[in-house]
C-alpha positions as CSV (number, residue, x, y, z in Angstrom):
1,T,-145.5,75.1,-66.1
2,Y,-144.9,77.0,-69.2
3,S,-145.3,78.1,-72.4
4,G,-144.5,80.8,-74.7
5,P,-146.2,83.7,-76.7
6,G,-147.1,83.3,-79.8
7,K,-148.1,80.8,-82.1
8,A,-146.1,77.2,-82.9
9,T,-145.0,77.3,-86.7
10,T,-143.8,74.7,-89.2
11,A,-140.6,76.3,-89.0
12,G,-140.3,75.9,-85.5
13,N,-141.5,72.5,-85.5
14,N,-139.3,71.2,-88.7
15,S,-136.7,72.5,-86.4
16,T,-134.2,71.1,-83.1
17,L,-135.5,71.1,-79.5
18,K,-132.0,71.5,-77.8
19,V,-131.8,69.8,-73.8
20,A,-129.5,70.4,-71.8
21,E,-128.4,67.7,-69.3
22,V,-125.9,69.8,-66.3
23,N,-123.7,67.3,-65.7
24,D,-120.4,67.4,-64.5
25,A,-119.4,63.9,-65.9
26,P,-120.0,61.8,-69.1
27,F,-123.1,60.1,-68.6
28,T,-123.4,56.6,-68.7
29,G,-125.0,55.3,-71.7
30,I,-127.6,52.9,-70.2
31,S,-130.5,53.2,-71.6
32,S,-132.3,50.2,-69.9
33,P,-134.4,51.7,-67.3
34,T,-133.8,48.1,-65.3
35,L,-130.0,48.5,-65.5
36,A,-129.1,52.4,-65.0
37,S,-128.7,53.6,-61.9
38,N,-127.5,57.4,-62.7
39,A,-130.1,60.0,-63.5
40,E,-128.4,61.0,-66.0
41,D,-128.4,58.1,-68.6
42,T,-132.7,58.4,-67.6
43,D,-132.6,62.4,-68.7
44,A,-130.1,61.3,-71.7
45,F,-133.0,58.7,-73.5
46,N,-135.8,60.5,-71.6
47,P,-137.6,60.8,-75.7
48,G,-137.9,57.3,-75.6
49,G,-140.9,57.4,-72.9
50,N,-144.0,59.7,-72.3
51,A,-144.0,61.5,-69.3
52,Q,-140.6,63.3,-68.4
53,G,-138.3,61.4,-66.1
54,T,-138.6,57.9,-67.6
55,V,-138.7,56.2,-70.4
56,D,-140.9,53.2,-71.6
57,G,-142.6,53.3,-68.9
58,L,-145.9,51.5,-68.5
59,W,-148.5,54.0,-66.8
60,N,-150.3,57.1,-67.1
61,V,-150.9,58.7,-64.1
62,G,-152.6,61.5,-61.9
63,K,-151.7,64.3,-60.2
64,N,-150.2,62.5,-57.2
65,W,-148.7,59.7,-59.1
66,K,-151.6,57.5,-59.0
67,I,-151.9,55.3,-61.4
68,V,-154.5,55.8,-64.1
69,D,-156.0,53.6,-67.1
70,G,-154.5,54.9,-70.7
71,G,-151.3,54.7,-70.7
72,L,-149.3,51.6,-72.3
73,A,-151.5,49.3,-70.0
74,N,-153.7,48.9,-67.0
75,Q,-153.3,47.8,-64.1
76,K,-156.1,45.6,-61.6
77,I,-155.2,44.8,-58.4
78,D,-156.9,42.1,-56.4
79,R,-156.3,42.0,-53.1
80,K,-158.6,39.1,-52.4
81,A,-156.6,37.2,-54.8
82,K,-153.7,39.1,-54.0
83,T,-152.9,39.9,-58.0
84,V,-151.8,42.7,-60.3
85,T,-152.7,42.1,-63.7
86,I,-151.4,44.4,-66.5
87,T,-153.3,44.7,-70.3
88,L,-151.7,46.1,-72.5
89,R,-152.7,48.0,-75.1
90,K,-153.4,46.6,-78.3
91,D,-151.2,49.1,-80.3
92,A,-148.5,48.6,-78.0
93,K,-145.0,48.7,-80.2
94,W,-141.9,49.1,-79.8
95,S,-139.6,51.7,-82.1
96,N,-138.8,49.3,-84.3
97,G,-142.0,48.2,-85.5
98,A,-142.3,45.1,-83.0
99,K,-145.6,44.1,-80.5
100,V,-144.6,44.6,-77.0
101,T,-146.3,41.6,-75.0
102,A,-146.4,40.1,-71.6
103,K,-143.7,38.8,-72.1
104,D,-141.3,42.1,-71.8
105,V,-144.0,43.0,-68.8
106,E,-142.4,40.3,-67.5
107,Y,-138.7,40.4,-68.6
108,P,-137.4,43.2,-66.6
109,Y,-138.1,41.2,-63.1
110,E,-136.0,38.6,-64.6
111,I,-133.0,41.0,-65.4
112,I,-133.6,43.2,-61.2
113,G,-133.7,39.9,-59.9
114,N,-131.4,38.0,-61.2
115,K,-128.2,36.2,-59.4
116,D,-125.6,37.7,-62.0
117,T,-127.2,41.0,-62.3
118,T,-125.9,44.4,-63.2
119,S,-128.9,45.7,-62.2
120,Q,-129.2,47.5,-58.5
121,Q,-133.1,48.0,-58.5
122,Y,-133.3,44.5,-56.8
123,S,-135.3,44.9,-52.7
124,S,-136.8,42.4,-50.9
125,D,-139.8,43.9,-52.0
126,F,-139.5,42.0,-55.2
127,A,-139.4,38.9,-52.7
128,A,-143.2,39.7,-52.4
129,I,-143.9,38.4,-55.5
130,K,-144.3,34.3,-55.3
131,G,-141.4,32.4,-56.9
132,M,-138.6,35.9,-56.7
133,A,-136.9,34.4,-53.8
134,A,-135.7,31.3,-55.3
135,Y,-135.1,32.5,-59.3
136,H,-133.1,35.6,-56.9
137,A,-131.1,32.8,-55.5
138,G,-130.7,31.1,-58.3
139,K,-132.3,28.0,-57.5
140,A,-135.8,28.2,-60.2
141,K,-134.6,29.9,-63.9
142,T,-138.2,31.3,-64.1
143,I,-140.3,33.6,-61.4
144,S,-143.2,31.0,-61.0
145,G,-145.5,34.4,-59.6
146,I,-145.5,35.6,-62.9
147,T,-147.9,34.1,-65.2
148,F,-149.5,34.6,-69.0
149,P,-153.4,34.0,-69.1
150,D,-153.1,34.7,-73.2
151,G,-149.5,33.5,-73.5
152,Q,-146.3,35.3,-73.6
153,N,-147.2,36.8,-76.3
154,G,-150.5,38.0,-75.4
155,R,-151.2,41.0,-74.0
156,T,-152.2,40.0,-70.6
157,T,-149.4,39.7,-67.5
158,V,-150.7,38.4,-63.7
159,I,-148.4,38.7,-60.7
160,H,-149.1,36.8,-57.9
161,F,-147.9,38.2,-54.6
162,S,-147.4,36.6,-50.9
163,R,-148.8,40.1,-49.7
164,M,-150.0,43.1,-50.8
165,S,-149.2,47.0,-50.5
166,P,-150.9,50.2,-50.6
167,S,-148.0,51.9,-52.0
168,M,-149.0,49.1,-55.2
169,K,-151.9,52.1,-56.3
170,Y,-148.8,54.1,-57.7
171,A,-146.3,54.4,-60.2
172,G,-142.7,53.7,-59.1
173,N,-143.1,51.4,-55.6
174,S,-141.4,48.7,-55.2
175,F,-143.6,45.4,-55.4
176,V,-144.5,46.4,-59.3
177,W,-141.9,47.5,-61.8
178,T,-142.9,51.1,-63.8
179,T,-141.2,49.8,-67.3
180,V,-141.0,46.9,-70.3
181,E,-138.0,45.3,-72.0
182,P,-137.9,44.2,-74.6
183,Y,-137.6,40.3,-74.6
184,E,-137.0,39.6,-78.2
185,Y,-134.5,42.0,-78.7
186,F,-132.4,41.3,-76.5
187,K,-132.7,37.3,-76.6
188,G,-130.3,35.6,-76.6
189,I,-127.8,38.0,-74.9
190,P,-127.2,36.8,-71.3
191,I,-128.7,39.6,-68.5
192,S,-124.6,39.9,-66.5
193,K,-123.7,41.3,-70.4
194,L,-127.0,42.8,-71.5
195,A,-125.5,46.8,-70.2
196,A,-122.3,46.8,-71.9
197,S,-124.0,45.3,-74.8
198,S,-124.8,47.6,-78.8
199,K,-128.6,46.4,-78.2
200,V,-128.7,48.8,-74.5
201,R,-125.8,51.5,-75.5
202,K,-125.6,52.1,-79.2
203,N,-129.5,50.9,-80.8
204,P,-131.7,50.9,-78.2
205,I,-135.6,50.3,-79.2
206,F,-138.1,52.5,-77.4
207,T,-141.9,52.8,-76.7
208,G,-142.1,56.3,-76.3
209,P,-142.9,59.1,-79.0
210,Y,-139.3,59.6,-80.4
211,K,-137.2,56.9,-81.3
212,L,-133.3,57.0,-80.9
213,D,-131.0,58.7,-84.3
214,K,-127.6,58.6,-82.8
215,V,-125.9,58.8,-79.0
216,V,-122.1,60.2,-78.8
217,Q,-121.1,58.1,-76.3
218,G,-121.0,60.2,-72.5
219,E,-121.8,63.2,-74.3
220,S,-125.2,63.0,-76.1
221,T,-128.0,61.7,-77.9
222,S,-130.3,62.3,-80.8
223,W,-134.4,61.5,-81.7
224,S,-136.6,61.9,-84.4
225,P,-140.6,60.7,-84.5
226,N,-141.2,57.4,-83.8
227,K,-143.9,56.3,-86.1
228,Y,-145.4,53.4,-83.6
229,Y,-145.9,56.0,-80.9
230,Y,-149.5,54.8,-79.4
231,G,-150.0,58.1,-77.7
232,K,-150.3,61.5,-79.0
233,K,-148.2,62.4,-81.7
234,P,-145.4,64.5,-81.3
235,Q,-145.2,68.0,-83.1
236,I,-141.3,68.1,-82.8
237,K,-139.3,66.9,-85.8
238,H,-135.6,66.5,-84.0
239,I,-134.5,67.0,-80.4
240,T,-131.0,66.6,-78.9
241,I,-130.0,65.9,-75.5
242,Q,-126.0,67.3,-74.9
243,V,-124.3,67.2,-71.6
244,V,-123.2,70.7,-70.3
245,S,-121.0,71.2,-67.0
246,S,-122.3,73.0,-64.1
247,N,-119.8,75.5,-64.3
248,N,-120.6,76.3,-68.1
249,F,-124.1,76.3,-67.9
250,V,-125.2,79.6,-67.6
251,A,-123.0,81.3,-70.5
252,A,-124.5,78.5,-72.9
253,F,-128.0,79.8,-71.5
254,K,-127.1,83.1,-72.3
255,S,-126.0,82.6,-76.0
256,K,-129.1,80.8,-76.3
257,K,-128.0,77.1,-76.9
258,F,-130.5,75.3,-75.1
259,D,-134.3,75.5,-75.0
260,F,-134.5,74.0,-71.6
261,I,-132.6,71.9,-69.1
262,A,-133.6,67.9,-68.5
263,A,-135.9,66.7,-65.3
264,N,-132.7,65.3,-63.2
265,S,-130.3,67.8,-64.3
266,A,-127.3,68.8,-61.3
267,H,-127.8,72.5,-62.6
268,P,-126.4,74.5,-59.0
269,S,-129.0,76.4,-57.2
270,S,-126.0,78.6,-56.5
271,Q,-126.9,80.3,-60.4
272,Y,-130.6,80.4,-60.1
273,T,-130.3,84.3,-59.7
274,K,-128.1,84.7,-63.0
275,I,-131.2,82.4,-64.9
276,K,-133.5,84.3,-63.4
277,A,-132.0,87.4,-65.4
278,L,-132.0,86.4,-68.7
279,K,-135.1,88.5,-70.4
280,D,-135.5,85.5,-73.5
281,Y,-136.2,82.4,-71.1
282,G,-139.3,82.0,-68.9
283,I,-138.8,79.4,-65.1
284,A,-140.7,76.4,-64.9
285,G,-140.4,74.7,-61.4
286,S,-142.0,71.4,-59.1
287,P,-140.8,70.4,-56.0
288,A,-137.7,68.2,-56.6
289,L,-138.8,64.1,-55.8
290,S,-134.8,64.0,-55.0
291,Y,-133.0,65.1,-52.5
292,G,-129.1,65.4,-51.2
293,Y,-127.9,62.8,-48.4
294,F,-124.0,62.1,-46.5
295,G,-123.8,58.5,-46.2
296,F,-121.4,56.5,-43.9
297,N,-119.6,53.7,-44.4
298,V,-120.4,51.4,-41.6
299,G,-120.1,47.7,-43.5
300,H,-120.2,45.7,-46.4
301,M,-122.3,43.3,-48.7
302,N,-122.0,40.3,-48.2
303,A,-121.5,38.8,-51.6
304,K,-122.6,35.3,-51.3
305,T,-125.7,36.5,-49.5
306,G,-126.7,39.4,-51.3
307,L,-127.2,40.7,-47.8
308,N,-125.6,44.3,-45.9
309,V,-123.7,43.8,-42.9
310,M,-122.8,46.2,-40.8
311,D,-119.1,46.0,-39.2
312,K,-118.9,46.3,-35.4
313,N,-115.4,47.8,-35.2
314,S,-115.8,50.0,-38.3
315,K,-114.3,53.6,-38.1
316,M,-117.8,55.0,-38.7
317,G,-119.5,52.6,-36.4
318,N,-119.9,55.1,-33.7
319,K,-123.2,57.0,-33.5
320,N,-121.7,59.6,-31.7
321,L,-119.6,60.2,-34.3
322,R,-122.1,60.6,-37.1
323,Q,-124.0,62.3,-35.3
324,A,-121.6,65.1,-34.1
325,M,-120.6,65.0,-37.7
326,M,-123.7,66.6,-38.7
327,Y,-124.7,68.7,-36.0
328,A,-121.2,70.6,-36.8
329,L,-122.4,71.6,-40.2
330,N,-123.5,75.3,-40.6
331,Q,-126.1,74.0,-43.5
332,D,-128.7,76.6,-42.7
333,Q,-125.9,79.3,-43.2
334,V,-124.8,77.3,-46.0
335,Y,-127.9,77.0,-48.2
336,K,-129.2,81.2,-47.0
337,K,-126.0,81.6,-49.0
338,F,-125.6,79.8,-51.8
339,G,-129.4,78.8,-52.2
340,N,-131.5,81.5,-53.8
341,G,-134.6,80.1,-52.1
342,V,-135.0,77.1,-54.4
343,S,-132.1,74.9,-52.2
344,W,-132.3,74.5,-48.4
345,R,-131.3,72.8,-45.3
346,A,-133.3,69.0,-45.5
347,N,-134.2,67.5,-42.0
348,T,-135.3,64.0,-43.2
349,L,-134.7,60.8,-45.2
350,I,-138.1,61.5,-47.3
351,P,-138.4,64.7,-49.5
352,P,-141.5,67.3,-49.0
353,A,-142.4,66.6,-52.4
354,F,-144.2,63.8,-50.8
355,K,-146.7,65.6,-48.4
356,D,-148.9,62.9,-47.1
357,V,-145.6,61.5,-45.3
358,Y,-143.2,63.7,-44.9
359,D,-142.1,65.1,-41.4
360,A,-142.0,68.8,-41.4
361,K,-142.2,69.1,-37.6
362,N,-138.3,66.9,-36.9
363,P,-135.9,69.4,-36.8
364,G,-132.9,67.2,-38.5
365,F,-129.6,68.5,-37.3
366,Q,-129.7,72.1,-36.8
367,Y,-126.4,73.4,-36.3
368,N,-124.9,73.2,-32.7
369,M,-121.2,72.9,-32.0
370,K,-121.2,72.5,-28.7
371,K,-123.6,69.2,-28.5
372,A,-121.5,68.1,-31.4
373,K,-118.3,68.5,-29.5
374,S,-119.5,67.4,-26.1
375,L,-120.9,63.8,-28.2
376,L,-117.7,63.2,-29.3
377,D,-115.7,63.8,-25.5
378,K,-119.2,61.5,-24.3
379,A,-117.8,58.8,-26.8
380,G,-114.1,59.1,-26.1
381,Y,-112.9,61.1,-28.9
382,K,-110.2,63.0,-27.4
383,K,-108.4,65.9,-28.0
384,H,-104.3,65.5,-28.2
385,G,-102.8,68.2,-29.9
386,K,-104.9,69.3,-33.2
387,W,-106.8,66.3,-33.5
388,R,-109.0,63.9,-31.6
389,T,-108.0,60.1,-31.8
390,D,-110.4,57.2,-31.8
391,P,-111.9,55.8,-28.6
392,N,-108.6,53.6,-28.2
393,G,-106.3,56.7,-28.6
394,K,-105.0,55.3,-32.1
395,K,-105.1,58.0,-34.6
396,L,-107.9,59.4,-37.0
397,T,-108.2,60.1,-40.3
398,I,-112.1,60.4,-42.0
399,Y,-111.8,60.5,-46.0
400,F,-114.9,62.3,-47.2
401,G,-115.9,61.6,-50.4
402,V,-117.6,64.1,-53.5
403,M,-118.2,64.2,-56.9
404,Q,-116.9,66.9,-59.1
405,S,-119.7,70.0,-59.5
406,S,-119.7,73.9,-59.9
407,A,-117.0,75.8,-58.0
408,A,-120.4,77.3,-55.2
409,T,-120.8,73.4,-54.6
410,E,-117.2,72.8,-54.2
411,S,-117.3,75.7,-51.9
412,I,-119.8,73.9,-49.7
413,Y,-117.7,71.0,-49.3
414,Q,-114.5,73.5,-48.1
415,N,-117.0,74.7,-45.6
416,D,-118.0,71.2,-44.2
417,L,-114.4,70.1,-44.0
418,Q,-113.7,73.7,-42.0
419,Q,-116.4,72.8,-40.1
420,W,-115.5,68.9,-38.8
421,H,-111.6,70.7,-38.3
422,K,-113.0,73.1,-35.9
423,L,-114.7,70.4,-34.1
424,G,-111.3,68.4,-34.3
425,L,-111.4,65.8,-36.9
426,N,-108.9,65.8,-39.3
427,V,-111.3,64.7,-42.5
428,K,-109.7,65.1,-46.1
429,M,-111.2,64.6,-49.4
430,T,-111.0,61.1,-50.8
431,G,-107.6,61.9,-53.3
432,G,-107.7,65.1,-52.1
433,K,-109.9,66.4,-54.6
434,P,-113.8,66.0,-56.1
435,M,-114.1,62.7,-58.0
436,E,-115.1,61.9,-61.5
437,M,-119.0,61.3,-60.5
438,N,-118.5,57.6,-62.7
439,S,-115.3,56.7,-60.0
440,F,-116.8,58.1,-57.0
441,Y,-119.6,55.5,-57.3
442,S,-117.8,52.6,-58.5
443,T,-116.2,53.2,-55.5
444,L,-118.4,53.2,-53.1
445,Q,-120.0,50.1,-55.3
446,K,-117.9,47.9,-54.5
447,P,-118.8,45.1,-52.2
448,K,-116.6,46.4,-50.0
449,Q,-114.4,49.2,-49.8
450,N,-112.1,51.4,-47.3
451,K,-111.2,54.6,-49.5
452,I,-114.3,56.8,-48.4
453,D,-116.1,57.0,-44.9
454,I,-118.6,59.1,-45.0
455,F,-120.3,60.8,-48.7
456,D,-121.9,63.6,-49.6
457,A,-124.3,62.9,-52.5
458,A,-127.9,62.4,-53.9
459,W,-131.0,60.6,-54.8
460,S,-133.3,61.1,-57.4
461,T,-136.6,59.2,-56.0
462,S,-139.1,57.1,-57.8
463,S,-142.6,59.3,-58.0
464,E,-143.7,56.5,-54.8
465,P,-141.7,57.3,-51.1
466,T,-141.0,53.8,-50.0
467,P,-137.2,53.7,-49.7
468,T,-136.5,49.8,-49.3
469,Q,-135.0,50.6,-52.1
470,M,-132.1,52.7,-51.4
471,Y,-132.1,51.3,-47.7
472,G,-132.7,47.9,-47.1
473,V,-130.7,45.1,-46.1
474,D,-130.6,43.8,-49.9
475,A,-130.5,46.9,-51.5
476,P,-127.5,47.5,-53.5
477,F,-128.3,51.1,-53.5
478,N,-127.4,50.8,-50.1
479,M,-124.1,51.4,-50.3
480,G,-123.0,52.8,-46.6
481,H,-124.3,49.0,-45.8
482,F,-126.6,50.3,-43.0
483,A,-128.8,47.2,-41.8
484,T,-130.8,46.7,-38.7
485,K,-133.3,44.7,-37.5
486,K,-134.9,47.5,-36.3
487,N,-134.8,49.7,-39.7
488,T,-136.4,46.5,-41.2
489,E,-139.4,46.3,-39.4
490,L,-139.8,49.8,-39.6
491,L,-139.3,49.8,-43.6
492,N,-141.8,46.8,-43.5
493,S,-144.4,48.5,-41.6
494,L,-145.1,51.1,-44.1
495,N,-146.1,48.7,-47.0
496,N,-147.9,46.0,-44.9
497,N,-151.6,45.0,-44.8
498,Q,-152.0,47.5,-42.3
499,A,-150.6,50.5,-43.7
500,W,-153.5,50.4,-46.3
501,N,-155.0,52.9,-43.4
502,S,-152.9,55.9,-44.1
503,S,-152.9,57.0,-41.0
504,Y,-151.1,54.0,-39.4
505,R,-149.2,54.6,-42.8
506,T,-147.8,58.6,-41.7
507,K,-147.2,57.7,-38.8
508,Q,-144.6,54.8,-39.7
509,Y,-142.9,57.1,-42.4
510,K,-142.8,59.8,-39.6
511,K,-141.2,56.7,-37.2
512,W,-139.0,55.9,-39.5
513,Q,-137.6,59.5,-40.6
514,K,-136.8,59.8,-37.0
515,Y,-135.2,56.6,-36.4
516,M,-132.6,57.2,-39.4
517,N,-131.5,60.8,-37.8
518,T,-131.3,59.6,-34.7
519,E,-129.1,56.3,-36.2
520,A,-127.7,58.8,-38.5
521,A,-126.2,56.2,-41.0
522,Y,-127.3,58.4,-43.5
523,A,-128.5,61.9,-42.9
524,P,-130.0,64.4,-45.1
525,D,-128.3,67.2,-46.9
526,N,-130.3,68.9,-48.6
527,F,-134.2,69.6,-50.4
528,T,-134.7,71.6,-53.9
529,L,-137.1,72.8,-55.7
530,N,-136.8,71.2,-59.5
531,W,-136.5,74.3,-62.1
532,S,-135.4,74.9,-65.1
533,P,-135.6,77.7,-67.8
534,V,-137.7,77.3,-70.7
535,N,-136.9,79.2,-73.9
536,K,-139.4,81.8,-74.9
537,R,-140.1,79.8,-78.4
538,V,-141.6,76.6,-76.7
539,K,-144.9,76.4,-76.2
540,G,-146.3,73.0,-73.6
541,Y,-143.6,72.9,-71.2
542,S,-145.4,71.1,-68.4
543,A,-143.7,69.2,-65.5
544,A,-146.8,68.7,-64.0
545,A,-146.8,64.7,-62.6
546,D,-150.4,64.2,-64.5
547,N,-148.9,65.7,-68.0
548,N,-148.2,62.1,-69.6
549,E,-147.6,63.6,-73.0
550,F,-144.6,65.4,-72.1
551,W,-142.5,65.2,-75.0
552,S,-145.6,65.4,-77.4
553,N,-147.0,68.6,-75.7
554,L,-144.2,70.6,-77.1
555,S,-144.0,72.7,-80.0
556,L,-141.9,75.7,-81.3
557,T,-142.6,78.7,-82.6
558,A,-139.3,79.3,-83.9
559,A,-136.5,77.9,-85.7
560,N,-133.4,78.5,-83.3
561,P,-134.2,79.5,-79.8
562,K,-135.4,83.0,-79.4
C-alpha cells in the first residue's frame, strides 16, 4: 500500500496516470481474458477490470481471495444439489451501454471448451461441469449443465456439476471461470477466429471502471472513465499503459515518465536497489502469485485427443538427467547476487503466497554438483572427452530455450549454461541466443516440437493454487507434455470430496510438490515479491487482494509525476 503526501487536486485528477508495463517484447493484444495466454495482455487491458490484475472479473474478494458478495455478480454454492448459482447485479453493463446477461456468464465456458478454440485455459476440472466433456469433444453444440432460470438475457446462471470442489469458494479456481465475455457483441464471429478479430484486438468492450480509447498494437493502451460502470466512480480522467524494456525502465522512472508498474510486469529484481533509491517514489509490494520454473520437453500433445503424451525415448525422458541438471545450478548464489532480497531460489512449484498449502520444508534442488555428476554416471551418461554422451553412447546436445530479458537475467542464463558445461553436458541456447517472447511461446505451444529441450519461463498463477491448468494431462499450458497416472491422481485429490477437509488438502498439496520435484519434468526456479515504485503524486495505491476498486481508489495530487 502507498499513498503520497497532500490532497488530490482537480488538475491532478484531470491529467493522465502513466503505468509502465516492463517487458522485452510487444504485448500480443488479446483483450479477452478467456483467450489471452500472456499476463502482459492482462496488464495492457487491466483498467477494463475493477481489481488489479483482472479484466471483466465477476467477483469481489476478501483478504485471501475468497469470493464475497458485492461484485459484478454474487455466487451461491450448493454442495448437496451440486450447483453453483451466479447472479448478476441489476446495474451490470458493458462499456458500450449493453446489459451484461446470464449468457455472458456462460459464454466463456463455450470459448474455453470449444474444440477449435485458441484459448489455452481448458483442463479436466472443467469436465466436472455436466455436458462439458461432450461439448469439448464436439459431440454437443451446447453445454447441457449450464442453465438460465430467467432466460439467457436474465441475470441468473446455474452451473450443474458432477463433483464439487472446496476451491470453488475462491476466485480464480479451475472449475468456475472468473470473468464474463460479451456474447451479443461477439455474435457471428466463429470462436476459432475470435482472438484475431477487431472486436478483441481493436475495439473491445469491458465491464470495469475505464473504457478503451486507443490501442497502439503491442505498445500501449489509453483509457478514460466508463460512464456505465456499476461500482465506485473513477477519479482520474485518463490512463495510459505503455511497454518499456527491462534495460530502460530504471532510466524511465528516473526521468519521471511513469507513476507505477503494472501488476504482472517482468521488471528484474536486479534493479530493485536503484529504484528504491529514487527520492520521489515509494515502494509497494506483496508476495507474488507467480514463480519462475524450468520445463523439460518430454513428449507431445496428441492433436486428436487433446491429451499430453510422454515419449519413452525422448531426449529429456530420463529422470536422472533432469534431476542432475537441477542440482547443478547454484541458484542460492545467483539470487544472492541478483535478487536483492525480492527474488530468491524457489523450492517447489507452489508459491509461498499460498501459505496454507505451500511446503516450506521441502529442500527443493539445493546446489550439489557431486550429486549431479553421480546421477548422470549411474544413468550411463558417460564422459567422452569434454562432453557426456547419452546412455546409448550417442552424441548429446541439449537445447535451452529462454526469452530476451534484462542484462542481469541474461547473465543468469549464461551462468546456467556454464554450470551444465561443468557437469559435462553440451547445452546450447536454442538459436544461439535468447528468443523474442512471442516466438518462444509459439514454439513451445506447438503440439510437438524439437527445437527446445529445456526452457526457463514463469507462471502468473490465478488467485487459487490448483495447478491442473498448468500441469494436467489435458492442459494446453503443459508445454513440456509431462503426463503420468500418478500426477493425474494427485491433481484430482487436491479438489476431491475429502479435500473439503483442509488438513487433508494441505497434505495432498505437499505430496504433489514432492512428487513433482522427484520427477523433475518441471522444476522450480525462483520466487519473488511483487513490488512497484509508486510516484508520490499517487494516492490510494493498494495491491492488497481485497482492494476490489483498485483503479477507482486512485487519485493524483499533481498534473505530472513529481
